[in-house]
C-alpha positions in Angstrom: 83.4 113.3 102.3 86.5 114.7 103.6 88.2 115.6 107.0 91.0 118.0 107.7 93.2 117.1 110.5 95.7 119.5 111.9 98.9 118.0 112.7 101.7 119.5 115.2 104.5 119.0 112.6 106.8 121.8 112.3 110.3 121.7 111.3 113.3 123.9 109.7 116.2 123.7 107.2 118.5 125.8 105.3 120.2 125.3 101.9 124.0 123.9 102.4 125.3 126.6 99.9 123.8 129.6 101.7 125.6 131.7 104.5 124.1 133.0 107.3 124.8 136.8 107.6 123.0 137.3 110.5 119.8 138.2 108.8 118.1 135.1 108.5 114.9 134.5 109.6 114.7 131.4 111.8 111.1 132.0 112.7 109.5 132.4 109.6 105.8 131.1 110.2 104.9 128.3 107.5 101.2 127.7 108.8 98.3 127.5 106.3 94.9 126.9 106.1 92.7 124.4 104.3 89.7 125.3 102.5 87.3 122.9 100.5 86.1 124.0 97.3 82.4 124.5 97.4 80.7 121.6 95.4 83.8 119.2 95.2 84.8 116.5 97.9 88.4 116.4 96.0 89.3 120.0 95.6 90.9 122.3 98.1 92.5 125.6 98.5 95.7 126.0 100.5 96.4 129.3 101.6 99.8 130.1 103.4 100.1 133.1 105.6 102.4 135.5 104.0 104.0 137.7 106.7 107.8 137.3 106.0 107.5 134.5 103.6 109.6 134.8 100.5 108.1 131.8 98.8 106.2 128.8 99.2 106.9 124.9 98.7 104.4 122.3 98.7 104.2 118.7 99.2 100.8 117.2 98.6 101.4 113.7 100.2 100.9 111.8 96.9 104.3 110.4 96.3 105.4 113.5 94.2 107.7 115.2 96.7 108.0 119.0 97.6 107.6 121.5 94.5 107.9 125.4 94.4 104.2 126.7 94.3 102.4 130.1 95.1 101.4 131.2 98.7 97.8 130.2 97.4 97.2 126.8 95.5 94.1 125.1 94.4 94.7 121.1 94.6 92.7 118.4 93.3 93.1 115.1 95.1 91.0 112.4 93.1 91.3 109.2 95.0 90.2 108.4 98.4 92.9 108.3 100.8 94.5 110.3 103.6 97.1 113.0 102.3 99.5 114.8 104.5 99.9 118.4 103.4 103.2 119.9 103.9 103.8 123.8 103.6 107.5 124.9 103.3 107.4 128.9 103.8 110.9 130.1 102.4 112.3 133.3 105.1 115.2 135.3 104.7 118.5 133.4 104.4 116.8 130.4 102.8 115.2 129.2 106.0 112.5 126.9 105.3 110.0 126.0 108.1 107.4 123.6 107.6 104.2 122.6 108.9 101.4 119.9 108.0 98.1 118.9 108.3 96.0 116.0 107.2 93.2 115.7 104.4 91.1 112.7 104.7 89.4 112.0 101.2 86.4 109.5 101.7 85.2 109.4 98.4 87.3 109.2 94.8 86.2 111.5 92.1 83.6 109.8 89.9 85.3 111.3 86.9 88.9 111.4 87.4 89.5 108.3 89.4 92.3 106.1 88.8 91.6 103.2 86.5 94.7 101.2 87.5 94.1 98.5 89.9 96.8 98.0 92.4 98.5 101.2 91.3 99.9 102.1 94.9 101.7 98.7 94.9 101.1 98.3 98.7 100.9 94.6 99.3 100.8 91.0 97.5 97.1 91.9 96.6 98.2 94.9 94.8 101.4 93.1 93.1 99.3 90.5 91.7 97.4 92.7 89.6 100.5 93.0 87.1 102.0 90.7 84.7 105.5 90.8 84.7 107.1 89.7 81.3 110.7 89.0 79.7 111.4 91.4 77.2 115.0 90.0 76.6 114.5 86.2 76.7 118.3 85.6 76.2 119.6 86.8 79.6 118.7 86.8 83.1 120.2 90.1 84.2 116.9 92.1 84.7 114.4 91.7 87.8 111.4 93.2 89.4 111.5 93.3 92.8 108.2 94.2 94.9 108.2 95.7 98.4 105.7 97.7 100.2 104.6 100.7 98.1 106.8 100.0 95.1 108.3 97.9 92.5 112.0 97.9 91.8 113.5 97.5 88.5 117.0 96.4 87.9 119.1 95.5 85.1 122.5 95.2 83.8 124.2 93.6 80.9 121.9 95.2 78.3 119.0 92.9 79.8 115.6 94.4 80.0 112.3 93.5 81.8 108.7 94.9 81.8 105.4 94.8 83.6 102.1 95.5 82.3 98.2 95.5 83.6 95.1 95.3 81.3 92.8 97.9 81.5 89.3 99.1 80.0 89.2 102.2 78.0 86.5 104.4 76.1 86.7 105.6 72.6 87.4 108.9 71.9 88.4 109.5 75.7 92.0 110.7 76.8 93.9 109.2 79.6 96.6 110.9 81.5 99.3 108.3 82.6 101.9 109.2 85.4 103.8 107.8 88.2 106.5 108.4 90.7 109.9 107.1 89.8 113.1 107.4 91.6 116.9 106.4 91.7 119.5 107.1 94.4 122.2 106.5 92.0 121.1 107.1 88.6 122.1 104.5 85.8 124.4 104.1 82.9 123.5 103.8 79.5 120.0 102.7 80.6 116.2 103.6 80.0 112.7 103.3 81.3 109.7 103.8 79.0 105.9 103.6 79.3 103.8 102.5 76.6 100.1 101.7 76.3 98.2 99.9 73.4 95.7 97.2 72.4 98.3 94.4 71.5 99.1 92.1 74.3 102.8 92.1 75.4 104.9 89.1 74.4 107.8 87.9 76.0 111.0 88.4 73.8 109.6 91.3 72.1 110.2 95.0 72.6 106.7 96.6 73.1 106.4 99.7 71.2 102.6 100.1 70.4 101.6 104.0 70.2 105.2 105.4 70.7 106.9 106.3 74.2 104.3 107.9 76.4 106.7 108.6 79.2 110.4 108.1 79.2 113.8 108.4 81.1 117.0 107.8 79.2 120.1 108.6 80.0 121.0 109.7 76.1 118.5 112.2 76.7 120.5 113.5 79.4 117.9 112.5 82.2 118.6 109.3 84.8 122.3 109.8 84.6 122.5 111.0 88.3 119.9 110.6 91.3 116.4 111.8 90.9 112.8 111.6 92.6 109.5 112.8 91.4 106.5 112.1 89.2 107.9 111.0 85.9 105.9 114.0 84.0 108.4 116.3 85.9 111.5 114.2 86.3 111.4 112.4 82.7 112.9 113.9 79.8 112.5 114.7 75.8 109.0 116.3 75.7 108.0 114.2 72.5 108.6 111.1 74.8 106.8 112.5 77.8 103.5 113.8 76.8 101.8 110.6 78.8 98.3 111.0 77.1 96.9 108.0 75.7 93.7 108.6 73.2 91.7 105.4 73.0 90.5 104.7 69.3 88.1 102.0 70.2 86.3 100.9 73.3 87.9 97.7 75.0 90.9 96.3 76.6 94.4 98.4 76.3 97.6 97.4 78.0 99.8 99.5 79.9 103.4 98.7 79.5 106.4 99.7 81.6 109.8 98.3 80.6 113.4 99.4 81.1 116.9 98.0 81.1 120.2 99.1 80.0 124.0 98.8 80.8 123.9 99.2 84.4 121.1 100.5 86.3 123.1 100.5 89.5 120.5 100.7 92.5 117.6 100.6 90.1 114.6 102.6 89.1 111.8 102.5 91.8 108.3 102.7 90.7 105.6 104.0 92.9 101.6 105.5 92.6 101.0 104.2 89.2 98.1 106.4 87.8 95.9 106.4 84.6 93.2 108.5 84.6 90.4 110.0 82.3 91.5 113.9 81.5 88.9 116.2 82.3 
């Protein structure tokens, strides 16, 4: 089941590097329609009106931020919840006007639902689903700080910290791992890595079973400056950011995140942690 709620949210902006030559279209219309895809409670087609629109940007309300897309987008919202969909219509002169509508998804997709518990990190109940472990026991220069909807990892002096969750998987299935990561400052000589394996993380040991599935590393030219988005997009070095775990045995595996470095500055904020069976 689902519901679509129209909002009266409209806005506009213009890129700072664009000089208005008098031809800008400040009234470009960002309105769009949402059409449920027949046979699915979790798929929707977004259709922007196209008159005087040079391009479209979309924010799906899932924490991933706004991306450049097409005038017509088919989206998949596998989890139950309320999603504020925002369309940014790009007009002449770089003017971007926005409009928003809410989609309320009542039922999670039975196949592609998130198998992570507490992945939204909303409150103490969610935080309790995670186990924090000390990767470098020789120092106390790394921390996890939990807030409403996020976990913030910070480190200096080459310390590192991790956290993990046990999840059940089925042999032969592939699972896609993703999350929203952000930093207001970037870091100096630092890293953040995601692993998944059958062995239990141990204090004082760098978990590396199965190799890196997601990664941010200043040595690979990401994470040096501010960033925000899904790690599948803002992460770096393709071979370290594939995000697919293939289960070889039915049973319990551990989704592990760890990071550290010389100076993370404002730290790395983690949100909306997902692990989903691939369709």
